C-alpha positions in Angstrom: 72.2 -4.1 -102.2 71.6 -0.4 -102.3 71.1 -0.2 -106.0 68.5 -3.1 -106.0 66.9 -1.5 -103.1 66.5 2.0 -104.9 65.3 0.5 -107.9 62.7 -1.4 -105.9 61.6 1.6 -104.3 61.2 3.6 -107.6 59.1 0.6 -109.0 56.7 0.8 -105.9 56.5 4.7 -106.4 55.7 4.3 -110.2 53.0 1.9 -109.3 51.3 4.1 -106.6 51.4 7.3 -109.2 49.8 4.9 -111.5 47.1 3.8 -108.9 46.8 7.4 -107.6 46.0 8.4 -111.0 43.3 6.0 -111.6 41.6 6.7 -107.8 41.6 10.3 -109.0 39.4 10.0 -111.6 35.6 10.6 -111.4 34.3 7.2 -111.7 30.4 7.0 -111.6 30.0 3.5 -112.2 31.6 0.2 -111.8 32.2 -0.1 -115.5 34.8 2.8 -115.7 36.6 1.5 -112.4 36.8 -1.6 -114.1 38.2 0.3 -117.2 40.5 2.4 -115.4 41.9 -0.6 -113.4 42.0 -2.6 -116.5 44.7 -0.4 -117.8 46.9 -0.8 -114.7 50.2 -2.7 -115.5 51.1 -3.8 -111.6 54.1 -4.9 -111.0 56.6 -7.1 -113.2 58.1 -9.2 -109.9 55.4 -10.3 -107.0 57.7 -9.9 -104.0 55.0 -11.2 -101.5 51.6 -13.2 -102.3 49.3 -14.3 -99.8 46.9 -17.2 -100.1 45.5 -17.6 -103.9 42.1 -18.6 -103.7 41.0 -19.3 -107.1 42.4 -18.8 -110.6 44.6 -21.0 -112.9 48.0 -20.9 -113.4 48.8 -19.9 -117.0 52.6 -19.2 -116.3 55.5 -21.6 -117.5 56.1 -24.9 -115.3 57.3 -24.0 -111.5 60.7 -26.1 -111.3 60.8 -28.8 -108.9 63.2 -26.9 -106.5 60.4 -24.4 -105.7 57.9 -27.2 -104.7 58.7 -28.8 -101.4 58.7 -32.4 -100.8 55.8 -32.4 -98.7 52.8 -30.1 -100.1 48.8 -29.8 -99.7 46.7 -29.7 -102.6 43.1 -28.8 -102.2 40.0 -28.9 -104.5 42.0 -31.2 -106.9 41.7 -34.5 -108.9 44.8 -36.6 -107.9 44.7 -38.4 -111.3 44.8 -34.9 -113.0 48.5 -34.7 -111.6 49.2 -38.2 -113.1 50.2 -37.7 -116.8 51.1 -40.6 -119.2 54.9 -40.7 -119.3 55.6 -38.9 -115.9 57.9 -40.1 -113.4 56.4 -40.5 -110.2 59.1 -39.7 -107.7 59.5 -42.0 -104.6 59.0 -40.8 -101.0 57.4 -37.5 -101.8 54.0 -36.9 -99.8 51.1 -35.5 -101.2 47.9 -34.5 -99.2 44.5 -34.3 -100.8 41.4 -32.4 -99.4 38.3 -32.2 -100.8 
């Protein structure tokens, strides 16, 4: 609705202002830039995200409803997904590539 759209735009504008303040600083080396960017809080909710190439998920467990029945997992050990006491769901297809 219109209220949510306005709230979203305000958040985007606030973030752009924060980034503009970082980029307008007189940064003379990469450590100064890293320090300036470390203070950038980003946004609370991610609307769109591309492919994540590296990293470790540090959030809460992802609910089953958000995981498709047919998924592809790359660079992973299939045995790491099998945990003692975990139910295996029949008819779920997972493809591993290494």
